[in-house]
FITOR-233153 format. One record per residue (C-alpha): x, y, z; residue in three letters; residue number from 1. Coordinates in nm, 4 decimals, padded with zeros to 6 digits. Layout:
// residues N
<r><x>X</x><y>Y</y><z>Z</z><rest>ALA</rest><nr>NUM</nr></r>
...
// end
This chain:
// residues 158
<r><x>00.0535</x><y>-00.0094</y><z>00.0013</z><rest>MET</rest><nr>1</nr></r>
<r><x>00.2907</x><y>00.2598</y><z>00.0989</z><rest>ASN</rest><nr>2</nr></r>
<r><x>00.4305</x><y>00.2060</y><z>-00.2450</z><rest>THR</rest><nr>3</nr></r>
<r><x>00.0951</x><y>00.2605</y><z>-00.4290</z><rest>ILE</rest><nr>4</nr></r>
<r><x>00.0780</x><y>00.6382</y><z>-00.2152</z><rest>ASN</rest><nr>5</nr></r>
<r><x>00.4220</x><y>00.6745</y><z>-00.2719</z><rest>ASN</rest><nr>6</nr></r>
<r><x>00.3709</x><y>00.6778</y><z>-00.6839</z><rest>LYS</rest><nr>7</nr></r>
<r><x>00.0744</x><y>00.8988</y><z>-00.6404</z><rest>ALA</rest><nr>8</nr></r>
<r><x>00.2809</x><y>01.1584</y><z>-00.4066</z><rest>ILE</rest><nr>9</nr></r>
<r><x>00.5906</x><y>01.1189</y><z>-00.7001</z><rest>ILE</rest><nr>10</nr></r>
<r><x>00.3757</x><y>01.1383</y><z>-00.9997</z><rest>GLY</rest><nr>11</nr></r>
<r><x>00.1228</x><y>01.4301</y><z>-00.8748</z><rest>LEU</rest><nr>12</nr></r>
<r><x>00.4577</x><y>01.6104</y><z>-00.8112</z><rest>ILE</rest><nr>13</nr></r>
<r><x>00.5643</x><y>01.5050</y><z>-01.1372</z><rest>THR</rest><nr>14</nr></r>
<r><x>00.2660</x><y>01.7177</y><z>-01.2637</z><rest>VAL</rest><nr>15</nr></r>
<r><x>00.2278</x><y>02.0139</y><z>-01.0976</z><rest>PHE</rest><nr>16</nr></r>
<r><x>00.6139</x><y>02.0767</y><z>-01.1809</z><rest>MET</rest><nr>17</nr></r>
<r><x>00.5667</x><y>01.9955</y><z>-01.5556</z><rest>ILE</rest><nr>18</nr></r>
<r><x>00.2637</x><y>02.2651</y><z>-01.5091</z><rest>PHE</rest><nr>19</nr></r>
<r><x>00.4961</x><y>02.5120</y><z>-01.2898</z><rest>SER</rest><nr>20</nr></r>
<r><x>00.7507</x><y>02.5136</y><z>-01.5765</z><rest>ALA</rest><nr>21</nr></r>
<r><x>00.4584</x><y>02.5458</y><z>-01.8572</z><rest>VAL</rest><nr>22</nr></r>
<r><x>00.3293</x><y>02.8410</y><z>-01.6681</z><rest>ILE</rest><nr>23</nr></r>
<r><x>00.6803</x><y>02.9714</y><z>-01.6025</z><rest>PHE</rest><nr>24</nr></r>
<r><x>00.8174</x><y>02.9471</y><z>-01.9942</z><rest>TYR</rest><nr>25</nr></r>
<r><x>00.4719</x><y>03.1343</y><z>-02.1056</z><rest>SER</rest><nr>26</nr></r>
<r><x>00.4977</x><y>03.3871</y><z>-01.8540</z><rest>TYR</rest><nr>27</nr></r>
<r><x>00.8580</x><y>03.4803</y><z>-01.9387</z><rest>LEU</rest><nr>28</nr></r>
<r><x>00.7835</x><y>03.4397</y><z>-02.3528</z><rest>THR</rest><nr>29</nr></r>
<r><x>00.4642</x><y>03.6185</y><z>-02.3506</z><rest>ASP</rest><nr>30</nr></r>
<r><x>00.4542</x><y>03.9781</y><z>-02.5120</z><rest>ASP</rest><nr>31</nr></r>
<r><x>00.0636</x><y>03.9714</y><z>-02.5238</z><rest>SER</rest><nr>32</nr></r>
<r><x>00.0855</x><y>04.2464</y><z>-02.2506</z><rest>ASN</rest><nr>33</nr></r>
<r><x>00.3270</x><y>04.4422</y><z>-02.4918</z><rest>GLY</rest><nr>34</nr></r>
<r><x>00.0838</x><y>04.4148</y><z>-02.7356</z><rest>LYS</rest><nr>35</nr></r>
<r><x>-00.1916</x><y>04.4797</y><z>-02.5784</z><rest>PHE</rest><nr>36</nr></r>
<r><x>-00.0527</x><y>04.8349</y><z>-02.4577</z><rest>MET</rest><nr>37</nr></r>
<r><x>00.0533</x><y>04.8753</y><z>-02.7819</z><rest>ASP</rest><nr>38</nr></r>
<r><x>-00.2881</x><y>04.8630</y><z>-02.8995</z><rest>GLN</rest><nr>39</nr></r>
<r><x>-00.3940</x><y>05.0794</y><z>-02.6265</z><rest>LEU</rest><nr>40</nr></r>
<r><x>-00.1339</x><y>05.3577</y><z>-02.7363</z><rest>SER</rest><nr>41</nr></r>
<r><x>-00.2841</x><y>05.6995</y><z>-02.8387</z><rest>MET</rest><nr>42</nr></r>
<r><x>00.0017</x><y>05.7153</y><z>-03.1029</z><rest>HIS</rest><nr>43</nr></r>
<r><x>-00.0171</x><y>05.4387</y><z>-03.3564</z><rest>GLN</rest><nr>44</nr></r>
<r><x>00.3023</x><y>05.3782</y><z>-03.6160</z><rest>LYS</rest><nr>45</nr></r>
<r><x>00.1526</x><y>05.3680</y><z>-04.0136</z><rest>ILE</rest><nr>46</nr></r>
<r><x>00.2846</x><y>05.0336</y><z>-04.2003</z><rest>GLU</rest><nr>47</nr></r>
<r><x>00.3991</x><y>05.1779</y><z>-04.5758</z><rest>GLU</rest><nr>48</nr></r>
<r><x>00.1799</x><y>04.8848</y><z>-04.6882</z><rest>GLN</rest><nr>49</nr></r>
<r><x>-00.1261</x><y>05.0221</y><z>-04.5172</z><rest>ASP</rest><nr>50</nr></r>
<r><x>-00.0858</x><y>05.3228</y><z>-04.6850</z><rest>ILE</rest><nr>51</nr></r>
<r><x>-00.3078</x><y>05.4577</y><z>-04.9737</z><rest>ASP</rest><nr>52</nr></r>
<r><x>-00.2781</x><y>05.8232</y><z>-05.0475</z><rest>SER</rest><nr>53</nr></r>
<r><x>-00.1443</x><y>06.0566</y><z>-04.8569</z><rest>ILE</rest><nr>54</nr></r>
<r><x>-00.2184</x><y>06.4778</y><z>-04.8989</z><rest>ARG</rest><nr>55</nr></r>
<r><x>-00.0924</x><y>06.7732</y><z>-04.7996</z><rest>MET</rest><nr>56</nr></r>
<r><x>-00.2323</x><y>07.1087</y><z>-04.7590</z><rest>SER</rest><nr>57</nr></r>
<r><x>-00.2316</x><y>07.4670</y><z>-04.6583</z><rest>LYS</rest><nr>58</nr></r>
<r><x>-00.4532</x><y>07.7296</y><z>-04.5770</z><rest>VAL</rest><nr>59</nr></r>
<r><x>-00.3626</x><y>08.0629</y><z>-04.7890</z><rest>VAL</rest><nr>60</nr></r>
<r><x>-00.5138</x><y>08.4095</y><z>-04.7497</z><rest>LEU</rest><nr>61</nr></r>
<r><x>-00.6568</x><y>08.4740</y><z>-05.0812</z><rest>ILE</rest><nr>62</nr></r>
<r><x>-00.8595</x><y>08.8455</y><z>-05.1723</z><rest>ASN</rest><nr>63</nr></r>
<r><x>-00.9783</x><y>08.8282</y><z>-04.8131</z><rest>SER</rest><nr>64</nr></r>
<r><x>-01.0908</x><y>08.4310</y><z>-04.8091</z><rest>THR</rest><nr>65</nr></r>
<r><x>-00.8691</x><y>08.1417</y><z>-04.6508</z><rest>PHE</rest><nr>66</nr></r>
<r><x>-00.8654</x><y>07.8759</y><z>-04.9549</z><rest>LYS</rest><nr>67</nr></r>
<r><x>-00.6944</x><y>07.5268</y><z>-04.8932</z><rest>HIS</rest><nr>68</nr></r>
<r><x>-00.4298</x><y>07.4919</y><z>-05.1543</z><rest>ILE</rest><nr>69</nr></r>
<r><x>-00.2641</x><y>07.1504</y><z>-05.2410</z><rest>ASP</rest><nr>70</nr></r>
<r><x>00.0739</x><y>07.1474</y><z>-05.1704</z><rest>ILE</rest><nr>71</nr></r>
<r><x>00.2249</x><y>06.8355</y><z>-05.4264</z><rest>ASN</rest><nr>72</nr></r>
<r><x>00.4822</x><y>06.6037</y><z>-05.2436</z><rest>LEU</rest><nr>73</nr></r>
<r><x>00.7196</x><y>06.4115</y><z>-05.3730</z><rest>ASN</rest><nr>74</nr></r>
<r><x>00.7624</x><y>06.0506</y><z>-05.2884</z><rest>ASP</rest><nr>75</nr></r>
<r><x>01.1073</x><y>06.1728</y><z>-05.0350</z><rest>ASP</rest><nr>76</nr></r>
<r><x>00.8816</x><y>06.4206</y><z>-04.8843</z><rest>GLN</rest><nr>77</nr></r>
<r><x>00.6300</x><y>06.1135</y><z>-04.8345</z><rest>ILE</rest><nr>78</nr></r>
<r><x>00.9008</x><y>05.9011</y><z>-04.6785</z><rest>GLN</rest><nr>79</nr></r>
<r><x>01.0367</x><y>06.1678</y><z>-04.4647</z><rest>ARG</rest><nr>80</nr></r>
<r><x>00.6366</x><y>06.2543</y><z>-04.3394</z><rest>ILE</rest><nr>81</nr></r>
<r><x>00.5895</x><y>05.8875</y><z>-04.2737</z><rest>ILE</rest><nr>82</nr></r>
<r><x>00.9347</x><y>05.8111</y><z>-04.1104</z><rest>ARG</rest><nr>83</nr></r>
<r><x>00.9142</x><y>06.0993</y><z>-03.8934</z><rest>THR</rest><nr>84</nr></r>
<r><x>00.5766</x><y>06.0259</y><z>-03.7728</z><rest>PHE</rest><nr>85</nr></r>
<r><x>00.6423</x><y>05.6217</y><z>-03.7113</z><rest>ASN</rest><nr>86</nr></r>
<r><x>00.9665</x><y>05.7413</y><z>-03.4830</z><rest>SER</rest><nr>87</nr></r>
<r><x>00.7801</x><y>05.9594</y><z>-03.2912</z><rest>SER</rest><nr>88</nr></r>
<r><x>00.7688</x><y>05.8519</y><z>-02.8952</z><rest>SER</rest><nr>89</nr></r>
<r><x>00.4573</x><y>05.7834</y><z>-02.7871</z><rest>PRO</rest><nr>90</nr></r>
<r><x>00.5427</x><y>05.9724</y><z>-02.4414</z><rest>LEU</rest><nr>91</nr></r>
<r><x>00.5426</x><y>06.2966</y><z>-02.6452</z><rest>ALA</rest><nr>92</nr></r>
<r><x>00.1312</x><y>06.2306</y><z>-02.6882</z><rest>THR</rest><nr>93</nr></r>
<r><x>-00.1298</x><y>06.3620</y><z>-02.4787</z><rest>SER</rest><nr>94</nr></r>
<r><x>-00.5046</x><y>06.4102</y><z>-02.4355</z><rest>TRP</rest><nr>95</nr></r>
<r><x>-00.6318</x><y>06.7505</y><z>-02.6589</z><rest>LYS</rest><nr>96</nr></r>
<r><x>-00.9926</x><y>06.8176</y><z>-02.5992</z><rest>ASP</rest><nr>97</nr></r>
<r><x>-01.0323</x><y>07.0250</y><z>-02.9042</z><rest>SER</rest><nr>98</nr></r>
<r><x>-00.8581</x><y>07.1133</y><z>-03.2126</z><rest>SER</rest><nr>99</nr></r>
<r><x>-00.7259</x><y>07.4607</y><z>-03.3027</z><rest>SER</rest><nr>100</nr></r>
<r><x>-00.9384</x><y>07.6632</y><z>-03.4766</z><rest>PRO</rest><nr>101</nr></r>
<r><x>-00.6181</x><y>07.8258</y><z>-03.6420</z><rest>SER</rest><nr>102</nr></r>
<r><x>-00.4978</x><y>07.5543</y><z>-03.8580</z><rest>ILE</rest><nr>103</nr></r>
<r><x>-00.2470</x><y>07.6482</y><z>-04.0977</z><rest>VAL</rest><nr>104</nr></r>
<r><x>-00.1916</x><y>07.3457</y><z>-04.2715</z><rest>SER</rest><nr>105</nr></r>
<r><x>-00.2726</x><y>06.9750</y><z>-04.2400</z><rest>GLY</rest><nr>106</nr></r>
<r><x>-00.1552</x><y>06.6419</y><z>-04.4052</z><rest>ILE</rest><nr>107</nr></r>
<r><x>-00.4558</x><y>06.3503</y><z>-04.4253</z><rest>ALA</rest><nr>108</nr></r>
<r><x>-00.3000</x><y>06.0058</y><z>-04.4499</z><rest>ILE</rest><nr>109</nr></r>
<r><x>-00.6129</x><y>05.7518</y><z>-04.6485</z><rest>ARG</rest><nr>110</nr></r>
<r><x>-00.5011</x><y>05.3597</y><z>-04.5654</z><rest>LEU</rest><nr>111</nr></r>
<r><x>-00.6385</x><y>05.1239</y><z>-04.7492</z><rest>LYS</rest><nr>112</nr></r>
<r><x>-00.8930</x><y>05.0125</y><z>-04.4584</z><rest>ASN</rest><nr>113</nr></r>
<r><x>-01.0640</x><y>05.3208</y><z>-04.5741</z><rest>ARG</rest><nr>114</nr></r>
<r><x>-00.9445</x><y>05.5007</y><z>-04.2069</z><rest>SER</rest><nr>115</nr></r>
<r><x>-00.7781</x><y>05.8044</y><z>-04.2111</z><rest>GLU</rest><nr>116</nr></r>
<r><x>-00.4719</x><y>05.9695</y><z>-03.9829</z><rest>VAL</rest><nr>117</nr></r>
<r><x>-00.4804</x><y>06.3124</y><z>-03.9547</z><rest>ARG</rest><nr>118</nr></r>
<r><x>-00.1876</x><y>06.5524</y><z>-03.9222</z><rest>ILE</rest><nr>119</nr></r>
<r><x>-00.2703</x><y>06.9124</y><z>-03.8526</z><rest>GLN</rest><nr>120</nr></r>
<r><x>-00.0543</x><y>07.2346</y><z>-03.7429</z><rest>TYR</rest><nr>121</nr></r>
<r><x>-00.1064</x><y>07.5665</y><z>-03.6456</z><rest>ASP</rest><nr>122</nr></r>
<r><x>00.2422</x><y>07.6977</y><z>-03.5966</z><rest>LYS</rest><nr>123</nr></r>
<r><x>00.2178</x><y>07.6041</y><z>-03.2270</z><rest>GLU</rest><nr>124</nr></r>
<r><x>00.0699</x><y>07.2735</y><z>-03.1815</z><rest>ASN</rest><nr>125</nr></r>
<r><x>00.0567</x><y>06.9514</y><z>-03.3655</z><rest>ILE</rest><nr>126</nr></r>
<r><x>-00.2822</x><y>06.7845</y><z>-03.3830</z><rest>TYR</rest><nr>127</nr></r>
<r><x>-00.3222</x><y>06.4304</y><z>-03.4547</z><rest>VAL</rest><nr>128</nr></r>
<r><x>-00.7002</x><y>06.2575</y><z>-03.5396</z><rest>THR</rest><nr>129</nr></r>
<r><x>-00.7129</x><y>05.8616</y><z>-03.5855</z><rest>ARG</rest><nr>130</nr></r>
<r><x>-01.0465</x><y>05.7465</y><z>-03.5562</z><rest>GLY</rest><nr>131</nr></r>
<r><x>-01.2336</x><y>05.8290</y><z>-03.2446</z><rest>GLU</rest><nr>132</nr></r>
<r><x>-00.8551</x><y>05.9376</y><z>-03.1536</z><rest>VAL</rest><nr>133</nr></r>
<r><x>-00.7852</x><y>06.2768</y><z>-03.0959</z><rest>ASP</rest><nr>134</nr></r>
<r><x>-00.4062</x><y>06.3894</y><z>-02.9737</z><rest>TYR</rest><nr>135</nr></r>
<r><x>-00.1218</x><y>06.6182</y><z>-02.9709</z><rest>LEU</rest><nr>136</nr></r>
<r><x>00.1392</x><y>06.5384</y><z>-03.0522</z><rest>ILE</rest><nr>137</nr></r>
<r><x>00.5476</x><y>06.7153</y><z>-02.9334</z><rest>VAL</rest><nr>138</nr></r>
<r><x>00.7618</x><y>06.6623</y><z>-03.2728</z><rest>SER</rest><nr>139</nr></r>
<r><x>01.0472</x><y>06.9290</y><z>-03.3755</z><rest>ASN</rest><nr>140</nr></r>
<r><x>01.0617</x><y>06.7297</y><z>-03.6872</z><rest>GLN</rest><nr>141</nr></r>
<r><x>00.7025</x><y>06.7127</y><z>-03.7937</z><rest>LEU</rest><nr>142</nr></r>
<r><x>00.6935</x><y>07.0773</y><z>-03.7061</z><rest>LYS</rest><nr>143</nr></r>
<r><x>01.0204</x><y>07.1129</y><z>-03.9276</z><rest>GLN</rest><nr>144</nr></r>
<r><x>00.8192</x><y>06.9390</y><z>-04.2078</z><rest>ILE</rest><nr>145</nr></r>
<r><x>00.5282</x><y>07.1726</y><z>-04.2002</z><rest>PHE</rest><nr>146</nr></r>
<r><x>00.7444</x><y>07.5052</y><z>-04.1723</z><rest>GLU</rest><nr>147</nr></r>
<r><x>00.9697</x><y>07.4281</y><z>-04.4565</z><rest>GLU</rest><nr>148</nr></r>
<r><x>00.6164</x><y>07.3073</y><z>-04.6896</z><rest>GLU</rest><nr>149</nr></r>
<r><x>00.4848</x><y>07.6553</y><z>-04.5767</z><rest>LEU</rest><nr>150</nr></r>
<r><x>00.8331</x><y>07.8585</y><z>-04.6612</z><rest>MET</rest><nr>151</nr></r>
<r><x>00.8750</x><y>07.7111</y><z>-04.9745</z><rest>ASN</rest><nr>152</nr></r>
<r><x>00.5619</x><y>07.6916</y><z>-05.1777</z><rest>LYS</rest><nr>153</nr></r>
<r><x>00.4386</x><y>07.9991</y><z>-04.9666</z><rest>GLU</rest><nr>154</nr></r>
<r><x>00.4139</x><y>08.2416</y><z>-05.2654</z><rest>ASN</rest><nr>155</nr></r>
<r><x>00.4200</x><y>07.9519</y><z>-05.5220</z><rest>LYS</rest><nr>156</nr></r>
<r><x>00.0842</x><y>07.8530</y><z>-05.5113</z><rest>ASN</rest><nr>157</nr></r>
<r><x>-00.1380</x><y>08.2001</y><z>-05.4877</z><rest>ILE</rest><nr>158</nr></r>
// end
């Protein structure tokens, strides 16, 4: 009788150790928390293969009327915008209450899934709208892109 109890105890200990090892291994290799937190993050990277089109425009005053003027972007400029946007840290973002009424330039990135990411600039802040998510992003590189386009093309389209 003693050997049956000993075998049962050894069997239970073995099952417990295997179960513990599996749980411990899955805990060490599980990155679903990281993926989950990435999905919750306001700032999401944009994959190039998901982009359908990118348009940039600015607001100019023509004969006392504000007009939206399209800015033609070449491939290098588009790559720079995407690279700069994607390199922005989620730590450089904050929630926003509302958008600025004085937007001077914007970039609309239409994705193949028919959603859109809007990046707007008011000469002070950069606002990002992605679906129902609106936030501010602090990025000197994005500001520089907007300022360069406003300065380089300011008199060419009027």
